[in-house]
All heavy atoms as a GROMACS GRO file, in nm:
protein
  609
    1MET      N    1   0.088  -0.114   0.002
    1MET     CA    2  -0.002   0.003   0.003
    1MET      C    3   0.089   0.121  -0.003
    1MET      O    4   0.192   0.132   0.071
    1MET     CB    5  -0.091   0.001   0.125
    1MET     CG    6  -0.176   0.131   0.134
    1MET     SD    7  -0.280   0.142   0.270
    1MET     CE    8  -0.408   0.025   0.227
    2ARG      N    9   0.052   0.223  -0.083
    2ARG     CA   10   0.126   0.342  -0.090
    2ARG      C   11   0.044   0.463  -0.027
    2ARG      O   12  -0.078   0.458  -0.023
    2ARG     CB   13   0.149   0.386  -0.234
    2ARG     CG   14   0.244   0.288  -0.308
    2ARG     CD   15   0.381   0.327  -0.271
    2ARG     NE   16   0.461   0.232  -0.338
    2ARG     CZ   17   0.599   0.226  -0.331
    2ARG    NH1   18   0.647   0.318  -0.265
    2ARG    NH2   19   0.676   0.137  -0.391
    3THR      N   20   0.109   0.558   0.022
    3THR     CA   21   0.039   0.677   0.071
    3THR      C   22   0.050   0.788  -0.023
    3THR      O   23   0.137   0.789  -0.111
    3THR     CB   24   0.100   0.727   0.208
    3THR    OG1   25   0.244   0.766   0.178
    3THR    CG2   26   0.108   0.616   0.316
    4TYR      N   27  -0.035   0.880  -0.013
    4TYR     CA   28  -0.043   1.001  -0.098
    4TYR      C   29   0.098   1.072  -0.095
    4TYR      O   30   0.162   1.092  -0.210
    4TYR     CB   31  -0.148   1.094  -0.049
    4TYR     CG   32  -0.151   1.232  -0.117
    4TYR    CD1   33  -0.221   1.251  -0.237
    4TYR    CD2   34  -0.088   1.346  -0.062
    4TYR    CE1   35  -0.221   1.368  -0.300
    4TYR    CE2   36  -0.096   1.468  -0.124
    4TYR     CZ   37  -0.160   1.480  -0.241
    4TYR     OH   38  -0.169   1.597  -0.312
    5SER      N   39   0.153   1.091   0.022
    5SER     CA   40   0.280   1.168   0.030
    5SER      C   41   0.401   1.088  -0.028
    5SER      O   42   0.501   1.144  -0.066
    5SER     CB   43   0.302   1.200   0.178
    5SER     OG   44   0.317   1.089   0.257
    6SER      N   45   0.383   0.956  -0.036
    6SER     CA   46   0.496   0.871  -0.098
    6SER      C   47   0.496   0.885  -0.244
    6SER      O   48   0.600   0.857  -0.308
    6SER     CB   49   0.489   0.730  -0.050
    6SER     OG   50   0.386   0.663  -0.121
    7LEU      N   51   0.396   0.940  -0.312
    7LEU     CA   52   0.386   0.950  -0.459
    7LEU      C   53   0.425   1.092  -0.503
    7LEU      O   54   0.479   1.111  -0.610
    7LEU     CB   55   0.252   0.905  -0.509
    7LEU     CG   56   0.215   0.764  -0.487
    7LEU    CD1   57   0.073   0.736  -0.525
    7LEU    CD2   58   0.308   0.668  -0.555
    8ILE      N   59   0.378   1.189  -0.422
    8ILE     CA   60   0.400   1.332  -0.458
    8ILE      C   61   0.551   1.372  -0.469
    8ILE      O   62   0.626   1.336  -0.376
    8ILE     CB   63   0.319   1.420  -0.357
    8ILE    CG1   64   0.173   1.384  -0.352
    8ILE    CG2   65   0.350   1.575  -0.390
    8ILE    CD1   66   0.104   1.391  -0.488
    9GLY      N   67   0.582   1.432  -0.580
    9GLY     CA   68   0.713   1.481  -0.603
    9GLY      C   69   0.806   1.384  -0.671
    9GLY      O   70   0.916   1.415  -0.711
   10ARG      N   71   0.765   1.253  -0.692
   10ARG     CA   72   0.844   1.160  -0.770
   10ARG      C   73   0.843   1.198  -0.918
   10ARG      O   74   0.746   1.242  -0.967
   10ARG     CB   75   0.786   1.021  -0.755
   10ARG     CG   76   0.817   0.958  -0.617
   10ARG     CD   77   0.760   0.812  -0.616
   10ARG     NE   78   0.754   0.769  -0.485
   10ARG     CZ   79   0.831   0.670  -0.441
   10ARG    NH1   80   0.905   0.614  -0.531
   10ARG    NH2   81   0.821   0.620  -0.320
   11LYS      N   82   0.957   1.164  -0.979
   11LYS     CA   83   0.964   1.186  -1.124
   11LYS      C   84   0.873   1.077  -1.190
   11LYS      O   85   0.865   0.961  -1.141
   11LYS     CB   86   1.108   1.161  -1.175
   11LYS     CG   87   1.202   1.254  -1.121
   11LYS     CD   88   1.343   1.207  -1.167
   11LYS     CE   89   1.445   1.272  -1.075
   11LYS     NZ   90   1.582   1.212  -1.094
   12VAL      N   91   0.810   1.116  -1.301
   12VAL     CA   92   0.734   1.024  -1.378
   12VAL      C   93   0.794   1.004  -1.515
   12VAL      O   94   0.824   1.100  -1.580
   12VAL     CB   95   0.581   1.074  -1.391
   12VAL    CG1   96   0.505   0.971  -1.476
   12VAL    CG2   97   0.516   1.097  -1.252
   13GLU      N   98   0.826   0.880  -1.547
   13GLU     CA   99   0.894   0.850  -1.679
   13GLU      C  100   0.828   0.739  -1.743
   13GLU      O  101   0.774   0.648  -1.676
   13GLU     CB  102   1.042   0.810  -1.647
   13GLU     CG  103   1.123   0.915  -1.580
   13GLU     CD  104   1.263   0.864  -1.550
   13GLU    OE1  105   1.293   0.748  -1.578
   13GLU    OE2  106   1.344   0.949  -1.504
   14THR      N  107   0.839   0.735  -1.878
   14THR     CA  108   0.786   0.617  -1.949
   14THR      C  109   0.898   0.503  -1.941
   14THR      O  110   1.007   0.527  -1.910
   14THR     CB  111   0.764   0.653  -2.098
   14THR    OG1  112   0.882   0.679  -2.159
   14THR    CG2  113   0.661   0.777  -2.113
   15GLU      N  114   0.847   0.383  -1.986
   15GLU     CA  115   0.939   0.265  -1.985
   15GLU      C  116   1.068   0.293  -2.074
   15GLU      O  117   1.176   0.245  -2.050
   15GLU     CB  118   0.868   0.142  -2.036
   15GLU     CG  119   0.764   0.094  -1.936
   15GLU     CD  120   0.699  -0.024  -1.991
   15GLU    OE1  121   0.610  -0.009  -2.081
   15GLU    OE2  122   0.708  -0.134  -1.941
   16SER      N  123   1.049   0.379  -2.175
   16SER     CA  124   1.160   0.407  -2.263
   16SER      C  125   1.247   0.523  -2.211
   16SER      O  126   1.350   0.555  -2.283
   16SER     CB  127   1.116   0.435  -2.410
   16SER     OG  128   1.028   0.545  -2.405
   17GLY      N  129   1.213   0.575  -2.104
   17GLY     CA  130   1.296   0.685  -2.045
   17GLY      C  131   1.253   0.829  -2.067
   17GLY      O  132   1.313   0.918  -2.026
   18LEU      N  133   1.138   0.841  -2.136
   18LEU     CA  134   1.090   0.981  -2.158
   18LEU      C  135   1.034   1.035  -2.032
   18LEU      O  136   0.950   0.977  -1.966
   18LEU     CB  137   0.975   0.983  -2.264
   18LEU     CG  138   0.906   1.117  -2.294
   18LEU    CD1  139   1.011   1.214  -2.359
   18LEU    CD2  140   0.786   1.094  -2.380
   19ALA      N  141   1.086   1.162  -2.000
   19ALA     CA  142   1.049   1.226  -1.872
   19ALA      C  143   0.919   1.302  -1.895
   19ALA      O  144   0.906   1.387  -1.986
   19ALA     CB  145   1.162   1.322  -1.828
   20LEU      N  146   0.823   1.271  -1.810
   20LEU     CA  147   0.688   1.344  -1.816
   20LEU      C  148   0.672   1.451  -1.717
   20LEU      O  149   0.573   1.531  -1.724
   20LEU     CB  150   0.579   1.234  -1.801
   20LEU     CG  151   0.574   1.124  -1.899
   20LEU    CD1  152   0.464   1.023  -1.874
   20LEU    CD2  153   0.567   1.174  -2.036
   21GLY      N  154   0.764   1.464  -1.620
   21GLY     CA  155   0.755   1.565  -1.514
   21GLY      C  156   0.742   1.489  -1.384
   21GLY      O  157   0.762   1.375  -1.372
   22ARG      N  158   0.701   1.571  -1.282
   22ARG     CA  159   0.689   1.519  -1.144
   22ARG      C  160   0.538   1.501  -1.118
   22ARG      O  161   0.455   1.566  -1.170
   22ARG     CB  162   0.750   1.606  -1.048
   22ARG     CG  163   0.903   1.610  -1.053
   22ARG     CD  164   0.969   1.667  -0.938
   22ARG     NE  165   1.118   1.665  -0.947
   22ARG     CZ  166   1.195   1.565  -0.901
   22ARG    NH1  167   1.136   1.466  -0.832
   22ARG    NH2  168   1.328   1.569  -0.918
   23CYS      N  169   0.511   1.403  -1.032
   23CYS     CA  170   0.374   1.387  -0.979
   23CYS      C  171   0.344   1.495  -0.879
   23CYS      O  172   0.411   1.500  -0.772
   23CYS     CB  173   0.359   1.248  -0.923
   23CYS     SG  174   0.201   1.214  -0.854
   24HIS      N  175   0.245   1.576  -0.911
   24HIS     CA  176   0.207   1.694  -0.818
   24HIS      C  177   0.083   1.666  -0.747
   24HIS      O  178   0.060   1.736  -0.648
   24HIS     CB  179   0.199   1.823  -0.905
   24HIS     CG  180   0.335   1.860  -0.949
   24HIS    ND1  181   0.438   1.906  -0.874
   24HIS    CD2  182   0.388   1.856  -1.081
   24HIS    CE1  183   0.546   1.929  -0.936
   24HIS    NE2  184   0.518   1.911  -1.068
   25ASP      N  185  -0.005   1.569  -0.795
   25ASP     CA  186  -0.122   1.548  -0.729
   25ASP      C  187  -0.188   1.418  -0.789
   25ASP      O  188  -0.131   1.366  -0.883
   25ASP     CB  189  -0.228   1.661  -0.761
   25ASP     CG  190  -0.330   1.681  -0.652
   25ASP    OD1  191  -0.341   1.597  -0.558
   25ASP    OD2  192  -0.404   1.783  -0.650
   26LEU      N  193  -0.286   1.377  -0.722
   26LEU     CA  194  -0.362   1.254  -0.772
   26LEU      C  195  -0.504   1.288  -0.805
   26LEU      O  196  -0.561   1.374  -0.745
   26LEU     CB  197  -0.355   1.145  -0.672
   26LEU     CG  198  -0.214   1.103  -0.614
   26LEU    CD1  199  -0.240   1.004  -0.506
   26LEU    CD2  200  -0.135   1.041  -0.725
   27ARG      N  201  -0.567   1.209  -0.894
   27ARG     CA  202  -0.711   1.226  -0.916
   27ARG      C  203  -0.765   1.093  -0.868
   27ARG      O  204  -0.712   0.985  -0.895
   27ARG     CB  205  -0.736   1.233  -1.062
   27ARG     CG  206  -0.706   1.376  -1.116
   27ARG     CD  207  -0.800   1.492  -1.056
   27ARG     NE  208  -0.751   1.617  -1.098
   27ARG     CZ  209  -0.695   1.702  -1.024
   27ARG    NH1  210  -0.677   1.678  -0.892
   27ARG    NH2  211  -0.658   1.824  -1.066
   28GLY      N  212  -0.875   1.092  -0.804
   28GLY     CA  213  -0.934   0.974  -0.752
   28GLY      C  214  -1.087   0.985  -0.745
   28GLY      O  215  -1.152   1.090  -0.768
   29GLU      N  216  -1.142   0.872  -0.701
   29GLU     CA  217  -1.286   0.861  -0.688
   29GLU      C  218  -1.317   0.796  -0.551
   29GLU      O  219  -1.267   0.682  -0.517
   29GLU     CB  220  -1.347   0.774  -0.800
   29GLU     CG  221  -1.492   0.766  -0.804
   29GLU     CD  222  -1.542   0.693  -0.924
   29GLU    OE1  223  -1.560   0.750  -1.028
   29GLU    OE2  224  -1.556   0.568  -0.916
   30LEU      N  225  -1.395   0.863  -0.464
   30LEU     CA  226  -1.426   0.812  -0.335
   30LEU      C  227  -1.549   0.718  -0.346
   30LEU      O  228  -1.651   0.747  -0.405
   30LEU     CB  229  -1.464   0.940  -0.243
   30LEU     CG  230  -1.484   0.903  -0.096
   30LEU    CD1  231  -1.354   0.846  -0.040
   30LEU    CD2  232  -1.523   1.029  -0.025
   31SER      N  233  -1.521   0.604  -0.299
   31SER     CA  234  -1.626   0.502  -0.302
   31SER      C  235  -1.647   0.441  -0.150
   31SER      O  236  -1.556   0.371  -0.102
   31SER     CB  237  -1.576   0.383  -0.383
   31SER     OG  238  -1.677   0.273  -0.392
   32GLY      N  239  -1.754   0.490  -0.090
   32GLY     CA  240  -1.773   0.457   0.041
   32GLY      C  241  -1.669   0.513   0.127
   32GLY      O  242  -1.646   0.637   0.132
   33SER      N  243  -1.588   0.438   0.191
   33SER     CA  244  -1.480   0.484   0.280
   33SER      C  245  -1.342   0.470   0.226
   33SER      O  246  -1.239   0.487   0.294
   33SER     CB  247  -1.484   0.416   0.418
   33SER     OG  248  -1.462   0.283   0.400
   34HIS      N  249  -1.334   0.427   0.092
   34HIS     CA  250  -1.200   0.423   0.036
   34HIS      C  251  -1.193   0.493  -0.091
   34HIS      O  252  -1.292   0.512  -0.168
   34HIS     CB  253  -1.155   0.275   0.030
   34HIS     CG  254  -1.181   0.204  -0.102
   34HIS    ND1  255  -1.283   0.119  -0.122
   34HIS    CD2  256  -1.106   0.198  -0.213
   34HIS    CE1  257  -1.277   0.067  -0.249
   34HIS    NE2  258  -1.166   0.119  -0.302
   35LEU      N  259  -1.064   0.528  -0.121
   35LEU     CA  260  -1.042   0.609  -0.242
   35LEU      C  261  -0.970   0.527  -0.348
   35LEU      O  262  -0.871   0.461  -0.322
   35LEU     CB  263  -0.951   0.730  -0.203
   35LEU     CG  264  -0.906   0.833  -0.314
   35LEU    CD1  265  -1.040   0.908  -0.361
   35LEU    CD2  266  -0.796   0.922  -0.270
   36ASP      N  267  -1.027   0.530  -0.469
   36ASP     CA  268  -0.957   0.465  -0.586
   36ASP      C  269  -0.885   0.571  -0.667
   36ASP      O  270  -0.937   0.670  -0.707
   36ASP     CB  271  -1.065   0.399  -0.680
   36ASP     CG  272  -1.136   0.285  -0.608
   36ASP    OD1  273  -1.075   0.207  -0.545
   36ASP    OD2  274  -1.261   0.279  -0.630
   37VAL      N  275  -0.754   0.557  -0.679
   37VAL     CA  276  -0.670   0.639  -0.760
   37VAL      C  277  -0.692   0.624  -0.901
   37VAL      O  278  -0.691   0.504  -0.949
   37VAL     CB  279  -0.520   0.628  -0.719
   37VAL    CG1  280  -0.440   0.726  -0.810
   37VAL    CG2  281  -0.501   0.656  -0.571
   38LEU      N  282  -0.723   0.715  -0.979
   38LEU     CA  283  -0.751   0.714  -1.125
   38LEU      C  284  -0.637   0.764  -1.206
   38LEU      O  285  -0.620   0.710  -1.314
   38LEU     CB  286  -0.883   0.785  -1.155
   38LEU     CG  287  -1.005   0.746  -1.079
   38LEU    CD1  288  -1.120   0.833  -1.118
   38LEU    CD2  289  -1.037   0.609  -1.111
   39ALA      N  290  -0.567   0.868  -1.158
   39ALA     CA  291  -0.464   0.932  -1.240
   39ALA      C  292  -0.367   0.998  -1.160
   39ALA      O  293  -0.391   1.055  -1.051
   39ALA     CB  294  -0.531   1.025  -1.348
   40LEU      N  295  -0.250   1.018  -1.215
   40LEU     CA  296  -0.139   1.105  -1.164
   40LEU      C  297  -0.144   1.242  -1.240
   40LEU      O  298  -0.156   1.239  -1.368
   40LEU     CB  299  -0.002   1.047  -1.187
   40LEU     CG  300   0.019   0.909  -1.141
   40LEU    CD1  301   0.157   0.857  -1.190
   40LEU    CD2  302   0.020   0.897  -0.988
   41CYS      N  303  -0.135   1.355  -1.166
   41CYS     CA  304  -0.126   1.480  -1.238
   41CYS      C  305   0.022   1.520  -1.239
   41CYS      O  306   0.089   1.534  -1.135
   41CYS     CB  307  -0.210   1.588  -1.154
   41CYS     SG  308  -0.378   1.544  -1.133
   42VAL      N  309   0.068   1.541  -1.360
   42VAL     CA  310   0.215   1.557  -1.381
   42VAL      C  311   0.244   1.691  -1.451
   42VAL      O  312   0.157   1.755  -1.507
   42VAL     CB  313   0.279   1.443  -1.451
   42VAL    CG1  314   0.261   1.315  -1.383
   42VAL    CG2  315   0.223   1.431  -1.596
   43GLY      N  316   0.364   1.731  -1.442
   43GLY     CA  317   0.414   1.846  -1.510
   43GLY      C  318   0.382   1.981  -1.450
   43GLY      O  319   0.321   1.992  -1.339
   44ARG      N  320   0.417   2.085  -1.514
   44ARG     CA  321   0.404   2.219  -1.465
   44ARG      C  322   0.257   2.254  -1.434
   44ARG      O  323   0.223   2.314  -1.332
   44ARG     CB  324   0.464   2.329  -1.554
   44ARG     CG  325   0.454   2.465  -1.508
   44ARG     CD  326   0.530   2.563  -1.602
   44ARG     NE  327   0.525   2.699  -1.557
   44ARG     CZ  328   0.422   2.786  -1.594
   44ARG    NH1  329   0.337   2.744  -1.680
   44ARG    NH2  330   0.426   2.906  -1.548
   45ALA      N  331   0.174   2.228  -1.528
   45ALA     CA  332   0.031   2.254  -1.517
   45ALA      C  333  -0.033   2.181  -1.410
   45ALA      O  334  -0.116   2.240  -1.336
   45ALA     CB  335  -0.037   2.223  -1.655
   46GLY      N  336   0.015   2.059  -1.382
   46GLY     CA  337  -0.034   1.981  -1.266
   46GLY      C  338   0.004   2.050  -1.140
   46GLY      O  339  -0.078   2.048  -1.037
   47ARG      N  340   0.120   2.107  -1.123
   47ARG     CA  341   0.161   2.177  -1.003
   47ARG      C  342   0.076   2.300  -0.990
   47ARG      O  343   0.035   2.332  -0.876
   47ARG     CB  344   0.307   2.218  -1.020
   47ARG     CG  345   0.364   2.283  -0.891
   47ARG     CD  346   0.511   2.318  -0.898
   47ARG     NE  347   0.542   2.355  -1.038
   47ARG     CZ  348   0.639   2.434  -1.066
   47ARG    NH1  349   0.723   2.480  -0.971
   47ARG    NH2  350   0.671   2.465  -1.195
   48LEU      N  351   0.055   2.374  -1.094
   48LEU     CA  352  -0.027   2.501  -1.082
   48LEU      C  353  -0.166   2.468  -1.042
   48LEU      O  354  -0.221   2.536  -0.959
   48LEU     CB  355  -0.021   2.582  -1.209
   48LEU     CG  356   0.112   2.636  -1.249
   48LEU    CD1  357   0.104   2.707  -1.385
   48LEU    CD2  358   0.155   2.748  -1.145
   49ASP      N  359  -0.223   2.359  -1.096
   49ASP     CA  360  -0.357   2.319  -1.062
   49ASP      C  361  -0.365   2.280  -0.908
   49ASP      O  362  -0.461   2.316  -0.839
   49ASP     CB  363  -0.394   2.193  -1.145
   49ASP     CG  364  -0.543   2.156  -1.123
   49ASP    OD1  365  -0.630   2.242  -1.141
   49ASP    OD2  366  -0.570   2.037  -1.088
   50ARG      N  367  -0.262   2.215  -0.854
   50ARG     CA  368  -0.256   2.183  -0.718
   50ARG      C  369  -0.262   2.310  -0.630
   50ARG      O  370  -0.322   2.308  -0.526
   50ARG     CB  371  -0.133   2.098  -0.687
   50ARG     CG  372  -0.136   2.060  -0.547
   50ARG     CD  373  -0.027   1.963  -0.514
   50ARG     NE  374  -0.026   1.923  -0.375
   50ARG     CZ  375   0.076   1.877  -0.306
   50ARG    NH1  376   0.192   1.865  -0.375
   50ARG    NH2  377   0.058   1.852  -0.186
   51LEU      N  378  -0.197   2.412  -0.680
   51LEU     CA  379  -0.196   2.537  -0.605
   51LEU      C  380  -0.327   2.620  -0.628
   51LEU      O  381  -0.334   2.727  -0.571
   51LEU     CB  382  -0.074   2.626  -0.648
   51LEU     CG  383   0.058   2.559  -0.618
   51LEU    CD1  384   0.176   2.638  -0.683
   51LEU    CD2  385   0.080   2.547  -0.473
   52GLY      N  386  -0.415   2.580  -0.710
   52GLY     CA  387  -0.544   2.641  -0.726
   52GLY      C  388  -0.540   2.733  -0.848
   52GLY      O  389  -0.636   2.818  -0.870
   53ILE      N  390  -0.428   2.731  -0.930
   53ILE     CA  391  -0.418   2.822  -1.049
   53ILE      C  392  -0.449   2.735  -1.168
   53ILE      O  393  -0.374   2.650  -1.210
   53ILE     CB  394  -0.277   2.880  -1.053
   53ILE    CG1  395  -0.236   2.952  -0.933
   53ILE    CG2  396  -0.260   2.958  -1.178
   53ILE    CD1  397  -0.092   2.990  -0.911
   54ARG      N  398  -0.562   2.762  -1.223
   54ARG     CA  399  -0.600   2.680  -1.334
   54ARG      C  400  -0.576   2.754  -1.470
   54ARG      O  401  -0.650   2.841  -1.510
   54ARG     CB  402  -0.749   2.646  -1.330
   54ARG     CG  403  -0.780   2.568  -1.215
   54ARG     CD  404  -0.925   2.517  -1.205
   54ARG     NE  405  -0.957   2.454  -1.081
   54ARG     CZ  406  -0.934   2.327  -1.052
   54ARG    NH1  407  -0.877   2.245  -1.136
   54ARG    NH2  408  -0.964   2.285  -0.932
   55THR      N  409  -0.456   2.728  -1.532
   55THR     CA  410  -0.416   2.794  -1.652
   55THR      C  411  -0.473   2.718  -1.776
   55THR      O  412  -0.499   2.780  -1.872
   55THR     CB  413  -0.266   2.801  -1.663
   55THR    OG1  414  -0.213   2.672  -1.654
   55THR    CG2  415  -0.214   2.897  -1.545
   56ARG      N  416  -0.461   2.588  -1.770
   56ARG     CA  417  -0.507   2.508  -1.878
   56ARG      C  418  -0.526   2.369  -1.824
   56ARG      O  419  -0.497   2.343  -1.709
   56ARG     CB  420  -0.413   2.502  -1.993
   56ARG     CG  421  -0.281   2.449  -1.956
   56ARG     CD  422  -0.185   2.439  -2.086
   56ARG     NE  423  -0.050   2.394  -2.047
   56ARG     CZ  424  -0.012   2.268  -2.033
   56ARG    NH1  425  -0.101   2.178  -2.054
   56ARG    NH2  426   0.110   2.238  -1.999
   57ALA      N  427  -0.571   2.273  -1.909
   57ALA     CA  428  -0.589   2.137  -1.858
   57ALA      C  429  -0.442   2.084  -1.823
   57ALA      O  430  -0.352   2.102  -1.900
   57ALA     CB  431  -0.654   2.055  -1.967
   58HIS      N  432  -0.433   2.019  -1.716
   58HIS     CA  433  -0.309   1.963  -1.684
   58HIS      C  434  -0.290   1.822  -1.739
   58HIS      O  435  -0.389   1.764  -1.782
   58HIS     CB  436  -0.291   1.951  -1.528
   58HIS     CG  437  -0.395   1.890  -1.467
   58HIS    ND1  438  -0.511   1.952  -1.422
   58HIS    CD2  439  -0.418   1.747  -1.442
   58HIS    CE1  440  -0.599   1.858  -1.366
   58HIS    NE2  441  -0.540   1.732  -1.377
   59ASP      N  442  -0.162   1.778  -1.739
   59ASP     CA  443  -0.139   1.644  -1.792
   59ASP      C  444  -0.172   1.534  -1.692
   59ASP      O  445  -0.128   1.551  -1.574
   59ASP     CB  446   0.009   1.629  -1.826
   59ASP     CG  447   0.040   1.730  -1.946
   59ASP    OD1  448  -0.036   1.754  -2.031
   59ASP    OD2  449   0.158   1.784  -1.944
   60GLU      N  450  -0.249   1.440  -1.728
   60GLU     CA  451  -0.279   1.328  -1.638
   60GLU      C  452  -0.224   1.193  -1.705
   60GLU      O  453  -0.229   1.181  -1.821
   60GLU     CB  454  -0.428   1.316  -1.617
   60GLU     CG  455  -0.482   1.426  -1.535
   60GLU     CD  456  -0.640   1.406  -1.501
   60GLU    OE1  457  -0.698   1.318  -1.559
   60GLU    OE2  458  -0.677   1.481  -1.414
   61VAL      N  459  -0.180   1.101  -1.617
   61VAL     CA  460  -0.138   0.975  -1.668
   61VAL      C  461  -0.232   0.878  -1.582
   61VAL      O  462  -0.237   0.878  -1.456
   61VAL     CB  463   0.004   0.952  -1.629
   61VAL    CG1  464   0.045   0.807  -1.664
   61VAL    CG2  465   0.098   1.050  -1.695
   62ALA      N  466  -0.296   0.791  -1.657
   62ALA     CA  467  -0.391   0.694  -1.597
   62ALA      C  468  -0.313   0.608  -1.498
   62ALA      O  469  -0.204   0.554  -1.524
   62ALA     CB  470  -0.458   0.612  -1.698
   63TRP      N  471  -0.378   0.582  -1.387
   63TRP     CA  472  -0.311   0.491  -1.279
   63TRP      C  473  -0.284   0.351  -1.342
   63TRP      O  474  -0.192   0.292  -1.304
   63TRP     CB  475  -0.396   0.496  -1.160
   63TRP     CG  476  -0.343   0.406  -1.047
   63TRP    CD1  477  -0.388   0.284  -1.011
   63TRP    CD2  478  -0.228   0.430  -0.958
   63TRP    NE1  479  -0.303   0.230  -0.913
   63TRP    CE2  480  -0.208   0.322  -0.879
   63TRP    CE3  481  -0.145   0.541  -0.952
   63TRP    CZ2  482  -0.106   0.321  -0.780
   63TRP    CZ3  483  -0.038   0.539  -0.855
   63TRP    CH2  484  -0.032   0.427  -0.775
   64SER      N  485  -0.374   0.313  -1.424
   64SER     CA  486  -0.364   0.182  -1.486
   64SER      C  487  -0.233   0.176  -1.569
   64SER      O  488  -0.197   0.065  -1.617
   64SER     CB  489  -0.486   0.149  -1.571
   64SER     OG  490  -0.503   0.240  -1.674
   65SER      N  491  -0.173   0.287  -1.612
   65SER     CA  492  -0.055   0.284  -1.690
   65SER      C  493   0.075   0.268  -1.607
   65SER      O  494   0.186   0.252  -1.662
   65SER     CB  495  -0.038   0.420  -1.773
   65SER     OG  496  -0.144   0.426  -1.865
   66VAL      N  497   0.060   0.277  -1.474
   66VAL     CA  498   0.180   0.265  -1.384
   66VAL      C  499   0.226   0.122  -1.390
   66VAL      O  500   0.149   0.025  -1.368
   66VAL     CB  501   0.144   0.307  -1.243
   66VAL    CG1  502   0.257   0.275  -1.147
   66VAL    CG2  503   0.104   0.449  -1.231
   67VAL      N  504   0.357   0.108  -1.425
   67VAL     CA  505   0.424  -0.017  -1.439
   67VAL      C  506   0.484  -0.059  -1.304
   67VAL      O  507   0.467  -0.164  -1.257
   67VAL     CB  508   0.526  -0.018  -1.550
   67VAL    CG1  509   0.606  -0.151  -1.554
   67VAL    CG2  510   0.458   0.008  -1.684
   68ARG      N  511   0.564   0.037  -1.244
   68ARG     CA  512   0.633   0.016  -1.122
   68ARG      C  513   0.657   0.146  -1.054
   68ARG      O  514   0.675   0.253  -1.126
   68ARG     CB  515   0.748  -0.070  -1.138
   68ARG     CG  516   0.861  -0.016  -1.221
   68ARG     CD  517   0.978  -0.112  -1.246
   68ARG     NE  518   1.073  -0.057  -1.335
   68ARG     CZ  519   1.068  -0.054  -1.471
   68ARG    NH1  520   0.965  -0.115  -1.519
   68ARG    NH2  521   1.157  -0.008  -1.544
   69ILE      N  522   0.690   0.147  -0.924
   69ILE     CA  523   0.736   0.259  -0.852
   69ILE      C  524   0.865   0.212  -0.791
   69ILE      O  525   0.870   0.106  -0.721
   69ILE     CB  526   0.628   0.292  -0.743
   69ILE    CG1  527   0.501   0.333  -0.804
   69ILE    CG2  528   0.683   0.407  -0.652
   69ILE    CD1  529   0.378   0.343  -0.713
   70GLU      N  530   0.969   0.289  -0.819
   70GLU     CA  531   1.101   0.249  -0.773
   70GLU      C  532   1.188   0.372  -0.740
   70GLU      O  533   1.180   0.472  -0.812
   70GLU     CB  534   1.178   0.161  -0.876
   70GLU     CG  535   1.193   0.227  -1.009
   70GLU     CD  536   1.258   0.136  -1.110
   70GLU    OE1  537   1.248   0.013  -1.100
   70GLU    OE2  538   1.322   0.182  -1.206
   71GLY      N  539   1.255   0.369  -0.625
   71GLY     CA  540   1.349   0.476  -0.593
   71GLY      C  541   1.262   0.606  -0.592
   71GLY      O  542   1.164   0.616  -0.525
   72ASP      N  543   1.320   0.708  -0.665
   72ASP     CA  544   1.240   0.835  -0.665
   72ASP      C  545   1.157   0.853  -0.792
   72ASP      O  546   1.130   0.966  -0.831
   72ASP     CB  547   1.342   0.948  -0.655
   72ASP     CG  548   1.440   0.963  -0.772
   72ASP    OD1  549   1.443   0.863  -0.847
   72ASP    OD2  550   1.510   1.070  -0.783
   73ARG      N  551   1.120   0.744  -0.857
   73ARG     CA  552   1.047   0.761  -0.987
   73ARG      C  553   0.923   0.663  -0.997
   73ARG      O  554   0.927   0.557  -0.935
   73ARG     CB  555   1.140   0.750  -1.104
   73ARG     CG  556   1.194   0.614  -1.127
   73ARG     CD  557   1.296   0.615  -1.238
   73ARG     NE  558   1.334   0.474  -1.259
   73ARG     CZ  559   1.350   0.421  -1.380
   73ARG    NH1  560   1.341   0.497  -1.492
   73ARG    NH2  561   1.390   0.299  -1.392
   74ILE      N  562   0.839   0.703  -1.079
   74ILE     CA  563   0.719   0.622  -1.111
   74ILE      C  564   0.732   0.595  -1.264
   74ILE      O  565   0.747   0.686  -1.344
   74ILE     CB  566   0.582   0.701  -1.082
   74ILE    CG1  567   0.581   0.734  -0.939
   74ILE    CG2  568   0.471   0.613  -1.132
   74ILE    CD1  569   0.468   0.831  -0.909
   75VAL      N  570   0.733   0.475  -1.298
   75VAL     CA  571   0.748   0.431  -1.437
   75VAL      C  572   0.614   0.388  -1.496
   75VAL      O  573   0.548   0.307  -1.437
   75VAL     CB  574   0.854   0.311  -1.456
   75VAL    CG1  575   0.868   0.267  -1.603
   75VAL    CG2  576   0.989   0.342  -1.390
   76VAL      N  577   0.585   0.450  -1.608
   76VAL     CA  578   0.460   0.428  -1.668
   76VAL      C  579   0.472   0.370  -1.815
   76VAL      O  580   0.579   0.377  -1.873
   76VAL     CB  581   0.365   0.551  -1.688
   76VAL    CG1  582   0.340   0.603  -1.545
   76VAL    CG2  583   0.433   0.657  -1.766
   77ARG      N  584   0.368   0.301  -1.869
   77ARG     CA  585   0.382   0.247  -1.998
   77ARG      C  586   0.398   0.350  -2.109
   77ARG      O  587   0.347   0.472  -2.093
   77ARG     CB  588   0.252   0.167  -2.036
   77ARG     CG  589   0.239   0.037  -1.974
   77ARG     CD  590   0.119  -0.033  -2.017
   77ARG     NE  591   0.092  -0.148  -1.935
   77ARG     CZ  592   0.029  -0.146  -1.824
   77ARG    NH1  593  -0.025  -0.043  -1.773
   77ARG    NH2  594   0.018  -0.259  -1.752
   78ASP      N  595   0.470   0.324  -2.219
   78ASP     CA  596   0.481   0.415  -2.326
   78ASP      C  597   0.340   0.435  -2.390
   78ASP      O  598   0.266   0.340  -2.399
   78ASP     CB  599   0.586   0.355  -2.430
   78ASP     CG  600   0.725   0.377  -2.381
   78ASP    OD1  601   0.762   0.485  -2.360
   78ASP    OD2  602   0.790   0.273  -2.363
   79PRO      N  603   0.320   0.554  -2.449
   79PRO     CA  604   0.186   0.574  -2.506
   79PRO      C  605   0.174   0.490  -2.642
   79PRO      O  606   0.266   0.448  -2.707
   79PRO     CB  607   0.187   0.718  -2.548
   79PRO     CG  608   0.314   0.782  -2.504
   79PRO     CD  609   0.395   0.672  -2.446
   0.00000   0.00000   0.00000
């Protein structure tokens, strides 16, 4: 099990090594008393959105695309 704080700030990269930015927030759906994570909010726009500054749609990576979490990075499938 992972905590919110253990994901925030990690680098997000594809399996081929393409940097997508850092994870600044999560998108989820509350179901009863538990939260299902749906997506990672990454990049500059994701950080601004977390601060309440909505400049444009932020980049999201579906949680189902996460391959592994290791060290200081989250590895996701190539598009």
